[in-house]
N, C-alpha and C positions, 0 to 999 in steps of 0.2 A: 319209406325213405323220405327224408326232408325235401321240401321244395327246392331249397338252395344247394343241396348236395347231390341231387339226382343227376345221373349222367345225361339224361334227356334234356336237362336245362343248362348244360355247359355253355351254349352260345350266349345265354343271357347273363351267366356268371362272368363271362369274359367281357360282355358289354358293361356290366357294372364296374368291373375292375378298371376298364379303360376310362370310365367317367372319373373315378377316384384318382387315377394316375394323371390324367390331364389337369385336374384341379390342383394336384400337388405341384406339377411342373410349372403351371401358370403362377401359382402362389410363390414358388421359389424364384421364378423369374422377376417378380415384382420386388423381391428383397434385394436383388442385385441390379435393379433398374434395367431389366431386359425382358421384353414381352415376347414370348413365343408366338402369341397370336399375331402380333404385328409382323414378325419375321415370316410367318407362313403366308400372310397376305401379300407381302412384298415379292415372294417367290412365285406366287400364282400368276398366270397370264390374265390380262384384262378380258372381261366378257363384253363383247360388242354387239351380240345378237345377230350376227350375219350368218351363222351356221346352225344346223340342227342341234349340235352339242351345246353351243352358246345359248340357244333358246331354252334347252333343258336346264342348264346351270342357272340361267337367269330366273327360270320358274322356281328354282330352289333358293333364290335370293343371294347366290354367290356374287360378291362384288358390292352388295348392299349391306350385308351383315358379315362380321369377321368369320373366316372359314372355321376357326376353332369353335366358335359359338354354334355354328351350324352342325358341326360334328357332334357336339354335346347334345344338341336337340335331337339329332337322329338316334344317338345311343340311348338317350332317355326314353324316347317313344318306343324304340325297338325293345328295350329291356322291360319296361313296364307292361307293354302289350304282351310280350312273350311270356312273362311269368303269369299274367292274368289268364292268358289262353290256356296254359298248362293247368292252372287251378280249376278252370271250368271243365277241361277235358277229364281231369282226374275225378272231379265230382260226378260227372255224367257217366263215365265209362270205367272208372276205377283204375285208370292208368294214364300215363303221360304220352303225348305224341313223341315219335322219334326225334332226336335232336335236329337232324337235317330238315325234316318237314316243318317242325316248329320254327326253326330259324328262318326258313324261307317265308313262312306265313307272316312273320313279324316285320319283314322288310317294308311292305307298303305302309304299315303303321309308323315306322320310323320316318319314311319320306313324307307322310302326311303331317307329322309333327313339325318337320322342317318347314314345310310349306305354310302351315297355319301359324305357328308361333314365330317363324322367321319373318313373316309379314308384319306381325305386331311389333317385333323388336326393331325392324327397319323403320317403322314410323316413330317409335319412342326415341331411338338414338340415330337420327338422320346424319349426325356428324361422322358416322362410320361408313357412309357411302363414299367409295373411292373411284367408282367407274366413270364418273362424269369428267374427270380430269386425269391427265397422265402424271406419272411420278415426276418427270422432268419439269413439268409446269410449276411445281412447288419450289423449284430453285429460284432464288431471287425474292421469295416471300419472307415476311417477318413473322416471328412466332415468339412464344413464351415457354420457358422450361417449366413443366408442371409436376414432374416426378423425378426425384433423384438429382445427382450432381453430374453434369456432363464434363468429362475430361478425356483426353486421348486414351483410347483403349477401354474406356468404360462409358458406354452411352447412357443417356437419360432421355426421358420422354418429353417431347415438346409439342405444343398445340399450335398449328399453323392454319390460317384460313386461305382458301383458294380464291380465285377470281370471282366465284359466285357467292362468297361469304360463308361457305361450308367449312367446318373445322375438320382438320385431319390431325392424327396423333402419330408423330414420327419419332424414331430413335435417332438422336443426334450426338455428334462428337465435335469438339472444337477443331477448327481447321489449323490452329496454331498449337504446337505441342504443349506449351506451358500454361495455356489458358484453362480456366475452370469456370463453368457457368452453374451457379446455384439455382435452386427453385425460385421462380419469379423473374429470372434474368431475361431480358429481351435479346433475341438473336436473329441474325439474318442468314438464311440458308444459301450457301454458295455453291454446293456441289452434292452429288450423290455418289457414294462409294459402296457398291454392293447393296447390302440391306440397310445401310446406314446413310445418314445425311451429314455433311460437314457444315459447320456454321461459324460465324464470327459475331462479335458484339454488334448489336444494331447501331450503325453509325448515325441514324436519323430517328431518335426516339419519337419524334412527332408523327412518324408514319403509323404508329400503333393506334 
């Protein structure tokens, strides 16, 4: 039986399908100026390191790297190691491990991938770190629309710098119904409404 159709390798087939599905959803979101990755990060609680769970999540770089990227890293490490393990087992013993045993054996590899590559990504794209400031602290900051056209009911992505000079990428809508902000427009964040931020035209362009 083929490696990819064997019942024992079902967990890794599901992992690969999830990788493809997440990529498709994220790509579709970009076409309509909506980032599922940003929405997930907005819904997740901040990691402050005060509890055991927070320390574990911090070890996995949650809050430093977008959660959807971490999920993709886990699925990639899990799937690649899982298939590789089954190839080795089939070569040595003439058969695959049971699906449950192989699936559990691949979990540490997925976590190790998150830890190792997540650290690298956190250093390459430090602007994705959001744990240093609260969401509300970005209200009153000036930003620039970088992807899409922001209008009421259709958010666009804007780049906003926090008090430390670190860039954050927010989904923004105009605070006034009939306003539209094209790419490159300077905006002032005035409030947060759910997963989105409301903005107006920057009244003081010299602040940029």
